[in-house]
OpenMM code with the backbone's topology and positions (N, CA, C; nanometers):
from openmm import Vec3, app, unit

residues = "MET ARG HIS LEU LEU ASP GLU ALA GLU LYS ILE VAL CYS ALA VAL ILE PHE LEU THR MET THR ALA LEU GLY PHE VAL ASN VAL VAL VAL ARG TYR LEU THR SER TYR SER PHE ALA ALA THR GLN GLU LEU LEU LEU ASP GLY PHE LEU LEU LEU THR VAL PHE GLY ALA ALA ILE ALA ALA ARG ARG GLY GLU HIS LEU ALA VAL THR LEU PHE THR ASP PHE LEU PRO GLY PRO ALA ARG ARG LEU ALA VAL ALA LEU SER ALA ALA LEU SER ILE LEU LEU LEU ALA LEU SER ALA TRP TYR ALA TYR GLY LEU VAL LEU ASN GLN TYR GLN SER GLY VAL THR SER SER GLY MET GLN ILE PRO GLU TRP TYR ALA THR VAL GLY LEU PRO VAL GLY PHE ALA LEU ILE ALA ILE ARG LEU LEU GLN ALA GLY PHE SER GLU TRP ARG GLN ALA GLY ALA ASP GLY LEU TYR GLY ARG GLY ASP GLY LYS GLY GLU ILE".split()
positions = [
    Vec3(0.0986, -0.1036, -0.0371),
    Vec3(-0.0233, -0.0237, 0.0073),
    Vec3(0.0852, 0.1659, 0.0030),
    Vec3(0.1986, 0.1398, 0.0928),
    Vec3(0.2782, 0.2177, 0.0599),
    Vec3(0.3644, 0.2614, -0.0458),
    Vec3(0.3966, 0.1448, -0.1297),
    Vec3(0.4220, 0.2150, -0.2659),
    Vec3(0.3528, 0.2573, -0.3776),
    Vec3(0.1722, 0.1880, -0.3614),
    Vec3(0.0938, 0.2538, -0.3762),
    Vec3(0.0697, 0.4506, -0.4444),
    Vec3(0.0915, 0.4957, -0.2516),
    Vec3(0.1662, 0.6152, -0.2091),
    Vec3(0.2202, 0.6962, -0.2423),
    Vec3(0.3109, 0.6338, -0.2589),
    Vec3(0.4277, 0.7011, -0.3319),
    Vec3(0.4810, 0.6976, -0.4654),
    Vec3(0.3389, 0.6479, -0.5136),
    Vec3(0.4110, 0.6302, -0.6851),
    Vec3(0.2405, 0.6331, -0.7060),
    Vec3(0.2028, 0.7906, -0.6564),
    Vec3(0.0461, 0.7205, -0.7202),
    Vec3(0.0430, 0.8811, -0.8554),
    Vec3(0.0971, 0.9403, -0.8434),
    Vec3(0.1423, 0.9548, -0.9445),
    Vec3(0.2281, 0.9550, -1.0939),
    Vec3(0.2466, 0.9009, -1.0542),
    Vec3(0.2832, 0.7849, -1.2105),
    Vec3(0.1948, 0.7139, -1.2189),
    Vec3(0.0947, 0.7122, -1.1115),
    Vec3(0.0059, 0.5763, -1.1452),
    Vec3(-0.0893, 0.6519, -1.1817),
    Vec3(-0.1774, 0.7218, -1.1827),
    Vec3(-0.2076, 0.8610, -1.2473),
    Vec3(-0.1747, 0.8837, -1.3748),
    Vec3(-0.0111, 0.9710, -1.4380),
    Vec3(0.0184, 1.0391, -1.4927),
    Vec3(-0.0110, 0.8857, -1.6082),
    Vec3(0.0070, 0.7722, -1.5696),
    Vec3(-0.0293, 0.6282, -1.6886),
    Vec3(-0.1354, 0.5725, -1.7239),
    Vec3(-0.2370, 0.6282, -1.6225),
    Vec3(-0.3768, 0.5864, -1.6743),
    Vec3(-0.4026, 0.6799, -1.7708),
    Vec3(-0.3557, 0.8242, -1.7158),
    Vec3(-0.4482, 0.9639, -1.8182),
    Vec3(-0.3658, 0.8987, -1.9969),
    Vec3(-0.2337, 0.8574, -1.9589),
    Vec3(-0.1744, 0.9095, -2.0751),
    Vec3(-0.1642, 0.7770, -2.1697),
    Vec3(-0.2554, 0.6612, -2.1116),
    Vec3(-0.2810, 0.5137, -2.2016),
    Vec3(-0.4130, 0.5539, -2.2332),
    Vec3(-0.5041, 0.6041, -2.1327),
    Vec3(-0.5929, 0.6928, -2.1877),
    Vec3(-0.6231, 0.7228, -2.3353),
    Vec3(-0.5239, 0.8313, -2.3213),
    Vec3(-0.5644, 1.0124, -2.4383),
    Vec3(-0.4885, 0.9042, -2.5121),
    Vec3(-0.4114, 0.7913, -2.5639),
    Vec3(-0.3327, 0.7659, -2.6288),
    Vec3(-0.4492, 0.6470, -2.7663),
    Vec3(-0.5423, 0.5188, -2.6296),
    Vec3(-0.6339, 0.4702, -2.7273),
    Vec3(-0.7661, 0.5594, -2.7511),
    Vec3(-0.8000, 0.6794, -2.7136),
    Vec3(-0.9115, 0.8169, -2.7310),
    Vec3(-0.9177, 0.8501, -2.8904),
    Vec3(-0.7473, 0.8798, -2.8877),
    Vec3(-0.6808, 0.9521, -2.9479),
    Vec3(-0.7005, 0.8212, -3.1647),
    Vec3(-0.6013, 0.7569, -3.0441),
    Vec3(-0.6064, 0.6693, -3.2019),
    Vec3(-0.7827, 0.6298, -3.1952),
    Vec3(-0.8058, 0.5706, -3.1694),
    Vec3(-0.9894, 0.5236, -3.1419),
    Vec3(-1.0580, 0.6234, -3.2429),
    Vec3(-1.0055, 0.7808, -3.2361),
    Vec3(-1.0843, 0.9120, -3.2779),
    Vec3(-1.0757, 0.9044, -3.4312),
    Vec3(-0.9236, 0.8223, -3.4634),
    Vec3(-0.8422, 0.8748, -3.4910),
    Vec3(-0.8978, 0.7264, -3.7018),
    Vec3(-0.9517, 0.6432, -3.5659),
    Vec3(-1.0265, 0.5041, -3.6545),
    Vec3(-1.0685, 0.5122, -3.7113),
    Vec3(-1.1789, 0.5978, -3.6489),
    Vec3(-1.3282, 0.6201, -3.6615),
    Vec3(-1.3180, 0.7448, -3.7149),
    Vec3(-1.2848, 0.8532, -3.7665),
    Vec3(-1.3036, 0.9449, -3.8821),
    Vec3(-1.2053, 0.8294, -3.9883),
    Vec3(-1.0980, 0.8071, -4.0266),
    Vec3(-1.1046, 0.7246, -4.1198),
    Vec3(-1.1676, 0.6716, -4.1515),
    Vec3(-1.2191, 0.5987, -4.1115),
    Vec3(-1.3392, 0.5091, -4.1875),
    Vec3(-1.5430, 0.4894, -4.2278),
    Vec3(-1.5179, 0.5782, -4.1076),
    Vec3(-1.6647, 0.7305, -4.1397),
    Vec3(-1.6385, 0.8574, -4.2019),
    Vec3(-1.6010, 0.8694, -4.1729),
    Vec3(-1.6050, 1.0591, -4.2216),
    Vec3(-1.5815, 1.1170, -4.0963),
    Vec3(-1.6568, 1.0632, -4.0271),
    Vec3(-1.7138, 1.1002, -3.8938),
    Vec3(-1.6015, 1.0739, -3.7339),
    Vec3(-1.5922, 1.2486, -3.6429),
    Vec3(-1.5222, 1.1805, -3.5703),
    Vec3(-1.6281, 1.2168, -3.3542),
    Vec3(-1.5159, 1.1529, -3.3119),
    Vec3(-1.6677, 1.1700, -3.1812),
    Vec3(-1.6392, 1.3290, -3.1160),
    Vec3(-1.6962, 1.3555, -3.0853),
    Vec3(-1.6999, 1.4993, -3.0765),
    Vec3(-1.6438, 1.5183, -2.9754),
    Vec3(-1.6838, 1.4281, -2.8307),
    Vec3(-1.6373, 1.5119, -2.6976),
    Vec3(-1.4403, 1.4653, -2.7196),
    Vec3(-1.3735, 1.4340, -2.8632),
    Vec3(-1.2705, 1.3274, -2.7942),
    Vec3(-1.1575, 1.4725, -2.7914),
    Vec3(-1.2531, 1.5566, -2.8360),
    Vec3(-1.1439, 1.7185, -2.7820),
    Vec3(-1.1112, 1.7411, -2.7059),
    Vec3(-1.2497, 1.7332, -2.6414),
    Vec3(-1.2784, 1.7747, -2.4209),
    Vec3(-1.2146, 1.6765, -2.3774),
    Vec3(-1.2815, 1.5603, -2.3460),
    Vec3(-1.1636, 1.4607, -2.3188),
    Vec3(-1.0236, 1.5238, -2.2839),
    Vec3(-0.9744, 1.5633, -2.4657),
    Vec3(-0.8078, 1.4923, -2.4495),
    Vec3(-0.7564, 1.6465, -2.4346),
    Vec3(-0.8523, 1.7254, -2.3938),
    Vec3(-0.7221, 1.9093, -2.3308),
    Vec3(-0.7966, 1.8621, -2.2328),
    Vec3(-0.8573, 1.7859, -2.1549),
    Vec3(-0.8555, 1.7227, -1.9354),
    Vec3(-0.7269, 1.6794, -1.9552),
    Vec3(-0.7726, 1.5677, -2.0208),
    Vec3(-0.6389, 1.4338, -1.9957),
    Vec3(-0.4785, 1.5561, -1.9705),
    Vec3(-0.5012, 1.6469, -2.1038),
    Vec3(-0.3648, 1.7315, -2.1008),
    Vec3(-0.3668, 1.8298, -1.9799),
    Vec3(-0.4460, 1.9006, -1.9285),
    Vec3(-0.4670, 1.9401, -1.8530),
    Vec3(-0.4117, 1.9287, -1.6674),
    Vec3(-0.4211, 1.7742, -1.6362),
    Vec3(-0.4427, 1.6583, -1.5508),
    Vec3(-0.3304, 1.5904, -1.5152),
    Vec3(-0.2424, 1.5912, -1.6816),
    Vec3(-0.1144, 1.5612, -1.6850),
    Vec3(-0.0091, 1.6177, -1.6289),
    Vec3(-0.0275, 1.7334, -1.6876),
    Vec3(0.0493, 1.8531, -1.6670),
    Vec3(-0.0068, 1.8829, -1.5378),
    Vec3(-0.0539, 1.8938, -1.4830),
    Vec3(-0.0711, 1.8812, -1.3241),
    Vec3(0.0238, 1.7693, -1.2313),
    Vec3(-0.0172, 1.6517, -1.2517),
    Vec3(0.0017, 1.5089, -1.2428),
    Vec3(0.1773, 1.5183, -1.2027),
    Vec3(0.1717, 1.5384, -1.3762),
    Vec3(0.3614, 1.5230, -1.3690),
    Vec3(0.4793, 1.6405, -1.2904),
    Vec3(0.4183, 1.7712, -1.2573),
    Vec3(0.4222, 1.8698, -1.2068),
    Vec3(0.5049, 1.8070, -1.0878),
    Vec3(0.3651, 1.6813, -0.9950),
    Vec3(0.4298, 1.6083, -0.8296),
    Vec3(0.5196, 1.5589, -0.8576),
    Vec3(0.5103, 1.4555, -0.9919),
    Vec3(0.6649, 1.4056, -1.0380),
    Vec3(0.8217, 1.4999, -1.0069),
    Vec3(0.7973, 1.5647, -1.0853),
    Vec3(0.8578, 1.6061, -1.1003),
    Vec3(0.9376, 1.6936, -0.9628),
    Vec3(0.8683, 1.7471, -0.8869),
    Vec3(0.8957, 1.8120, -0.7394),
    Vec3(0.8905, 1.7447, -0.6894),
    Vec3(0.8412, 1.5767, -0.6782),
    Vec3(0.8940, 1.4631, -0.5819),
    Vec3(1.0948, 1.4069, -0.6118),
    Vec3(1.0654, 1.4491, -0.7339),
    Vec3(1.2684, 1.3840, -0.8546),
    Vec3(1.3925, 1.5276, -0.7853),
    Vec3(1.3008, 1.6587, -0.7139),
    Vec3(1.3792, 1.7474, -0.7202),
    Vec3(1.4170, 1.8146, -0.8775),
    Vec3(1.2936, 1.7887, -0.9452),
    Vec3(1.3324, 1.8170, -1.0469),
    Vec3(1.2983, 1.9728, -1.1379),
    Vec3(1.1909, 1.9976, -1.0661),
    Vec3(1.1675, 2.1296, -1.1108),
    Vec3(1.3429, 2.2090, -1.1827),
    Vec3(1.2502, 2.2998, -1.2340),
    Vec3(1.3162, 2.4205, -1.2955),
    Vec3(1.4242, 2.5182, -1.1794),
    Vec3(1.4793, 2.4760, -1.1547),
    Vec3(1.5827, 2.6233, -1.0513),
    Vec3(1.7655, 2.6628, -1.0679),
    Vec3(1.7026, 2.7572, -1.0625),
    Vec3(1.8919, 2.8997, -1.0522),
    Vec3(1.9510, 2.8433, -0.9330),
    Vec3(2.0886, 2.7896, -0.9199),
    Vec3(2.0871, 2.7085, -0.8121),
    Vec3(2.2497, 2.8252, -0.7991),
    Vec3(2.2896, 2.8208, -0.9286),
    Vec3(2.4149, 2.9936, -0.8549),
    Vec3(2.4444, 3.0166, -0.7605),
    Vec3(2.3583, 3.0989, -0.7508),
    Vec3(2.3932, 3.2334, -0.5813),
    Vec3(2.3591, 3.0960, -0.4872),
    Vec3(2.3394, 3.0388, -0.4818),
    Vec3(2.2974, 2.9922, -0.3800),
    Vec3(2.4393, 2.8048, -0.3343),
    Vec3(2.4685, 2.7831, -0.4535),
    Vec3(2.5479, 2.6631, -0.4538),
    Vec3(2.6761, 2.7458, -0.3954),
    Vec3(2.7095, 2.8658, -0.4145),
    Vec3(2.8464, 2.9588, -0.3461),
    Vec3(2.8028, 3.0050, -0.2039),
    Vec3(2.7068, 2.9629, -0.0920),
    Vec3(2.6419, 3.0523, 0.0121),
    Vec3(2.6718, 2.9037, 0.1221),
    Vec3(2.7571, 2.9995, 0.1954),
    Vec3(2.8379, 2.8065, 0.3089),
    Vec3(2.6920, 2.7497, 0.2979),
    Vec3(2.6802, 2.6553, 0.4018),
    Vec3(2.5843, 2.6066, 0.4510),
    Vec3(2.4783, 2.6771, 0.5958),
    Vec3(2.4870, 2.7111, 0.6253),
    Vec3(2.3971, 2.7846, 0.7067),
    Vec3(2.3023, 2.8575, 0.6026),
    Vec3(2.3545, 2.9151, 0.5357),
    Vec3(2.3354, 3.0282, 0.4454),
    Vec3(2.2622, 3.0083, 0.3730),
    Vec3(2.2334, 2.8003, 0.2927),
    Vec3(2.1982, 2.7992, 0.1418),
    Vec3(2.1145, 2.7065, 0.2578),
    Vec3(2.0862, 2.6526, 0.3822),
    Vec3(1.9415, 2.5936, 0.4212),
    Vec3(1.8721, 2.6932, 0.4715),
    Vec3(1.9685, 2.8512, 0.4708),
    Vec3(1.7940, 2.9079, 0.4249),
    Vec3(1.7174, 2.9316, 0.3106),
    Vec3(1.8314, 2.9315, 0.2200),
    Vec3(1.7716, 2.9586, 0.0418),
    Vec3(1.6544, 2.8447, 0.0918),
    Vec3(1.7419, 2.7647, 0.1166),
    Vec3(1.6154, 2.5836, 0.0419),
    Vec3(1.4789, 2.6284, 0.1579),
    Vec3(1.5066, 2.6712, 0.3235),
    Vec3(1.3563, 2.6780, 0.3175),
    Vec3(1.2720, 2.7626, 0.2389),
    Vec3(1.3611, 2.8868, 0.2628),
    Vec3(1.2716, 3.0029, 0.1906),
    Vec3(1.2055, 2.9758, 0.1032),
    Vec3(1.2975, 2.8792, 0.0044),
    Vec3(1.2146, 2.9031, -0.1558),
    Vec3(1.0922, 2.8343, -0.1333),
    Vec3(1.0811, 2.6881, -0.0696),
    Vec3(1.0705, 2.5763, -0.0033),
    Vec3(0.9208, 2.6129, 0.0258),
    Vec3(0.9703, 2.7189, 0.1472),
    Vec3(0.8617, 2.7616, 0.2149),
    Vec3(0.7314, 2.8570, 0.0872),
    Vec3(0.7900, 2.9368, 0.0226),
    Vec3(0.6772, 2.9944, -0.0512),
    Vec3(0.6653, 2.9745, -0.2142),
    Vec3(0.7110, 2.8242, -0.2029),
    Vec3(0.6313, 2.7620, -0.3319),
    Vec3(0.5778, 2.6696, -0.2348),
    Vec3(0.5235, 2.5887, -0.1738),
    Vec3(0.4402, 2.6039, -0.0583),
    Vec3(0.3148, 2.6797, -0.1223),
    Vec3(0.3294, 2.7480, 0.0015),
    Vec3(0.2431, 2.8659, -0.0233),
    Vec3(0.1458, 2.8906, -0.1155),
    Vec3(0.2717, 2.9286, -0.2416),
    Vec3(0.1975, 2.9169, -0.3788),
    Vec3(0.0760, 2.8174, -0.4663),
    Vec3(0.1640, 2.6737, -0.4280),
    Vec3(0.0649, 2.5414, -0.4588),
    Vec3(-0.0761, 2.5572, -0.3558),
    Vec3(-0.0340, 2.5792, -0.1966),
    Vec3(-0.1805, 2.6153, -0.1085),
    Vec3(-0.3024, 2.7169, -0.1478),
    Vec3(-0.2033, 2.8283, -0.1869),
    Vec3(-0.3235, 2.8735, -0.2498),
    Vec3(-0.3397, 2.9017, -0.4605),
    Vec3(-0.3084, 2.8131, -0.4909),
    Vec3(-0.3966, 2.7401, -0.6305),
    Vec3(-0.4719, 2.6626, -0.5561),
    Vec3(-0.4104, 2.5289, -0.5202),
    Vec3(-0.5574, 2.4323, -0.3765),
    Vec3(-0.6116, 2.5155, -0.3938),
    Vec3(-0.6357, 2.6384, -0.2969),
    Vec3(-0.7457, 2.6962, -0.2359),
    Vec3(-0.7928, 2.7487, -0.3361),
    Vec3(-0.7555, 2.7799, -0.4283),
    Vec3(-0.9078, 2.8752, -0.5107),
    Vec3(-0.9125, 2.7275, -0.6882),
    Vec3(-0.8753, 2.6757, -0.7491),
    Vec3(-0.8882, 2.5808, -0.8053),
    Vec3(-0.9888, 2.4975, -0.6695),
    Vec3(-1.0427, 2.4291, -0.5315),
    Vec3(-1.1492, 2.4492, -0.5214),
    Vec3(-1.2252, 2.4735, -0.4909),
    Vec3(-1.2415, 2.5888, -0.4951),
    Vec3(-1.3726, 2.6990, -0.5155),
    Vec3(-1.4076, 2.7383, -0.6589),
    Vec3(-1.3320, 2.7003, -0.7562),
    Vec3(-1.3888, 2.6834, -0.8248),
    Vec3(-1.4361, 2.5613, -0.9017),
    Vec3(-1.3500, 2.4571, -0.8478),
    Vec3(-1.5092, 2.3055, -0.7981),
    Vec3(-1.5855, 2.3637, -0.7366),
    Vec3(-1.6345, 2.3822, -0.6353),
    Vec3(-1.7104, 2.4299, -0.5456),
    Vec3(-1.8323, 2.5526, -0.6455),
    Vec3(-1.7622, 2.6060, -0.7840),
    Vec3(-1.9327, 2.7294, -0.8153),
    Vec3(-1.9152, 2.6186, -0.9357),
    Vec3(-1.8146, 2.5513, -0.9746),
    Vec3(-1.8983, 2.3921, -1.0729),
    Vec3(-1.9936, 2.3722, -1.0535),
    Vec3(-2.0034, 2.2650, -0.9900),
    Vec3(-2.0587, 2.2343, -0.8209),
    Vec3(-2.2233, 2.2420, -0.8624),
    Vec3(-2.1686, 2.3386, -0.8256),
    Vec3(-2.3199, 2.4586, -0.7218),
    Vec3(-2.4286, 2.5542, -0.8416),
    Vec3(-2.3168, 2.5175, -0.9063),
    Vec3(-2.4522, 2.6438, -1.0128),
    Vec3(-2.4665, 2.5110, -1.1754),
    Vec3(-2.4309, 2.4056, -1.1605),
    Vec3(-2.4185, 2.3221, -1.2658),
    Vec3(-2.3837, 2.3593, -1.4111),
    Vec3(-2.3103, 2.3518, -1.4454),
    Vec3(-2.2445, 2.4285, -1.5731),
    Vec3(-2.1694, 2.2290, -1.5948),
    Vec3(-2.1888, 2.2811, -1.8103),
    Vec3(-2.2187, 2.1400, -1.8674),
    Vec3(-2.0700, 2.2008, -1.8863),
    Vec3(-2.0425, 2.0450, -1.9488),
    Vec3(-1.9711, 2.0809, -2.0930),
    Vec3(-1.9983, 2.0602, -2.1310),
    Vec3(-1.9799, 2.1184, -2.3222),
    Vec3(-2.0023, 2.1834, -2.4288),
    Vec3(-2.0275, 2.0749, -2.4932),
    Vec3(-1.8885, 2.0192, -2.5268),
    Vec3(-1.9074, 1.9152, -2.6196),
    Vec3(-1.9353, 1.6976, -2.5405),
    Vec3(-1.9250, 1.7546, -2.4290),
    Vec3(-2.0289, 1.5803, -2.3555),
    Vec3(-2.1343, 1.6294, -2.2407),
    Vec3(-2.2123, 1.7533, -2.2675),
    Vec3(-2.2617, 1.7425, -2.1468),
    Vec3(-2.2748, 1.7255, -2.0514),
    Vec3(-2.1518, 1.6992, -1.9526),
    Vec3(-2.1901, 1.6659, -1.8315),
    Vec3(-2.1036, 1.7653, -1.7553),
    Vec3(-2.1664, 1.7352, -1.5794),
    Vec3(-2.0825, 1.8531, -1.4999),
    Vec3(-1.9102, 1.8815, -1.5577),
    Vec3(-1.8621, 1.9830, -1.5396),
    Vec3(-1.7740, 2.0713, -1.5892),
    Vec3(-1.6477, 2.0514, -1.4798),
    Vec3(-1.7321, 2.0469, -1.3510),
    Vec3(-1.6552, 2.0029, -1.2392),
    Vec3(-1.6399, 1.8208, -1.2318),
    Vec3(-1.6713, 1.7897, -1.2802),
    Vec3(-1.6225, 1.6201, -1.2889),
    Vec3(-1.4220, 1.6544, -1.3732),
    Vec3(-1.3475, 1.7032, -1.4362),
    Vec3(-1.2759, 1.7450, -1.4851),
    Vec3(-1.2083, 1.8031, -1.4287),
    Vec3(-1.2569, 1.9001, -1.3310),
    Vec3(-1.1640, 1.9714, -1.3018),
    Vec3(-1.1303, 1.9741, -1.1201),
    Vec3(-1.2365, 1.8988, -1.0764),
    Vec3(-1.1606, 1.8048, -0.9591),
    Vec3(-1.0164, 1.7612, -0.9462),
    Vec3(-0.9694, 1.7403, -1.0422),
    Vec3(-0.8582, 1.7335, -1.0842),
    Vec3(-0.7608, 1.8341, -0.9864),
    Vec3(-0.7664, 1.9134, -1.0010),
    Vec3(-0.6541, 2.0680, -1.0087),
    Vec3(-0.6646, 2.0318, -0.8693),
    Vec3(-0.7150, 2.1154, -0.7345),
    Vec3(-0.7033, 2.0874, -0.6107),
    Vec3(-0.6414, 1.9459, -0.5897),
    Vec3(-0.6346, 1.8757, -0.5928),
    Vec3(-0.6066, 1.7178, -0.5843),
    Vec3(-0.4565, 1.7518, -0.6591),
    Vec3(-0.4220, 1.7494, -0.7545),
    Vec3(-0.3068, 1.7914, -0.8046),
    Vec3(-0.2945, 1.8748, -0.7691),
    Vec3(-0.2973, 1.9783, -0.7016),
    Vec3(-0.1990, 2.1130, -0.6189),
    Vec3(-0.0838, 2.0646, -0.5014),
    Vec3(-0.2868, 1.9875, -0.4397),
    Vec3(-0.2243, 1.9409, -0.2713),
    Vec3(-0.0705, 1.8583, -0.2918),
    Vec3(-0.1371, 1.7747, -0.4227),
    Vec3(-0.0365, 1.7001, -0.4061),
    Vec3(0.1938, 1.7215, -0.3828),
    Vec3(0.1329, 1.8196, -0.5449),
    Vec3(0.2445, 1.8909, -0.6098),
    Vec3(0.3486, 1.9199, -0.4515),
    Vec3(0.2400, 2.0179, -0.3873),
    Vec3(0.2356, 2.0796, -0.2529),
    Vec3(0.3703, 1.9782, -0.1554),
    Vec3(0.2941, 1.8811, -0.1756),
    Vec3(0.2909, 1.7551, -0.0363),
    Vec3(0.4658, 1.6931, -0.1495),
    Vec3(0.4603, 1.6504, -0.2000),
    Vec3(0.5579, 1.6302, -0.2973),
    Vec3(0.7609, 1.7318, -0.2805),
    Vec3(0.7077, 1.8687, -0.2823),
    Vec3(0.8029, 1.9438, -0.2569),
    Vec3(0.7970, 1.9619, -0.1474),
    Vec3(0.7406, 1.9073, -0.0375),
    Vec3(0.8232, 1.9523, 0.0758),
    Vec3(0.8695, 1.8698, 0.1553),
    Vec3(0.8598, 1.7179, 0.1015),
    Vec3(0.9314, 1.5774, 0.0845),
    Vec3(1.0723, 1.6416, 0.0169),
    Vec3(1.0803, 1.6846, -0.1108),
    Vec3(1.2172, 1.7115, -0.1813),
    Vec3(1.2738, 1.8014, -0.0861),
    Vec3(1.1723, 1.9158, -0.0516),
    Vec3(1.2598, 1.9964, 0.0691),
    Vec3(1.2951, 2.0209, 0.1387),
    Vec3(1.3186, 1.8892, 0.1898),
    Vec3(1.3244, 1.8357, 0.2913),
    Vec3(1.5301, 1.7617, 0.3116),
    Vec3(1.4927, 1.7571, 0.1749),
    Vec3(1.5659, 1.6138, 0.1278),
    Vec3(1.7275, 1.7617, 0.0885),
    Vec3(1.6373, 1.7820, 0.0272),
    Vec3(1.7816, 1.9082, -0.0103),
    Vec3(1.8472, 1.9998, 0.0965),
    Vec3(1.6834, 2.0440, 0.2589),
    Vec3(1.7563, 2.0945, 0.3617),
    Vec3(1.9053, 2.0820, 0.4027),
    Vec3(1.8547, 1.8481, 0.4521),
    Vec3(1.9794, 1.7969, 0.5041),
    Vec3(2.0621, 1.8068, 0.4282),
    Vec3(2.0594, 1.8187, 0.2766),
    Vec3(2.2059, 1.7522, 0.1526),
    Vec3(2.2214, 1.9228, 0.2083),
    Vec3(2.1957, 2.0798, 0.2104),
    Vec3(2.2369, 2.1678, 0.2292),
    Vec3(2.3699, 2.1774, 0.3711),
    Vec3(2.2707, 2.1258, 0.4415),
    Vec3(2.3795, 2.0943, 0.5786),
    Vec3(2.4956, 2.0480, 0.6021),
    Vec3(2.5089, 1.9472, 0.5168),
    Vec3(2.6155, 1.8448, 0.5266),
    Vec3(2.6425, 1.8536, 0.3741),
    Vec3(2.6644, 1.9992, 0.3308),
    Vec3(2.7561, 2.0393, 0.2271),
    Vec3(2.8809, 2.1101, 0.2539),
    Vec3(2.8457, 2.2031, 0.3968),
    Vec3(2.9910, 2.1650, 0.4622),
    Vec3(2.9558, 2.3899, 0.5077),
    Vec3(3.0919, 2.4207, 0.5184),
    Vec3(3.0671, 2.5748, 0.4950),
    Vec3(3.0556, 2.6899, 0.4198),
    Vec3(3.1002, 2.6042, 0.3021),
    Vec3(3.1334, 2.7350, 0.1614),
    Vec3(3.0613, 2.6070, 0.1039),
    Vec3(2.9662, 2.5902, 0.0758),
    Vec3(2.8564, 2.5273, -0.0354),
    Vec3(2.9139, 2.4045, -0.0934),
    Vec3(2.8200, 2.3431, -0.1947),
    Vec3(2.9393, 2.2294, -0.2349),
    Vec3(3.0138, 2.2154, -0.2578),
    Vec3(3.1402, 2.2353, -0.3051),
    Vec3(3.2329, 2.2549, -0.3153),
    Vec3(3.3154, 2.1816, -0.4017),
    Vec3(3.1815, 2.1113, -0.5015),
    Vec3(3.2591, 1.9925, -0.5933),
    Vec3(3.2414, 2.0551, -0.7395),
    Vec3(3.2088, 2.2076, -0.7444),
    Vec3(3.2691, 2.2491, -0.8905),
    Vec3(3.0910, 2.1914, -0.9880),
    Vec3(3.0141, 2.1556, -0.8717),
    Vec3(2.9205, 2.1223, -0.9613),
    Vec3(2.7550, 2.2390, -1.0005),
    Vec3(2.7749, 2.3036, -1.0175),
    Vec3(2.6891, 2.4553, -0.9915),
    Vec3(2.6101, 2.3854, -1.0954),
    Vec3(2.4312, 2.4324, -1.0308),
    Vec3(2.3418, 2.3798, -1.1661),
    Vec3(2.3088, 2.5891, -1.2070),
    Vec3(2.2301, 2.5746, -1.3534),
    Vec3(2.1625, 2.6911, -1.4195),
    Vec3(2.1316, 2.6942, -1.4564),
] * unit.nanometer
topology = app.Topology()
chain = topology.addChain("A")
for resn in residues:
    res = topology.addResidue(resn, chain)
    for name in ("N", "CA", "C"):
        topology.addAtom(name, app.Element.getBySymbol(name[0]), res)
């Protein structure tokens, strides 16, 4: 069970990507054979891309592979580097918490107003409900990666990394 929780975003991304691929393939075959296409395909694929982006960002956060400019922090002494890592993680988590909160408000608004999608005529919140979950998951994964990086920043010694491997 722990493995499923640790790899939740990878599983979600795999399912979304496989579903999108199958849906796109079926749509192309149907269009080729009948000169018609499924009306909801574009809508489903756009929703899939949105969710794939959010949950893919959670994977990147977990691995510590988000875009970062560490040119200056690499030259900081250990305590200052730890402070910079903590400040960066705190601000990122605050931004993601606010994003999750406002996305939750959007879902609630869509639910209460009964907005339906144009292609499939289903409630719009079905596709949007993944956003606050995804933002919260990114924040959790960023917190995990931040703790790991914070420990590493303290272990690097008094004068930064010292290995000459700065990331730009």
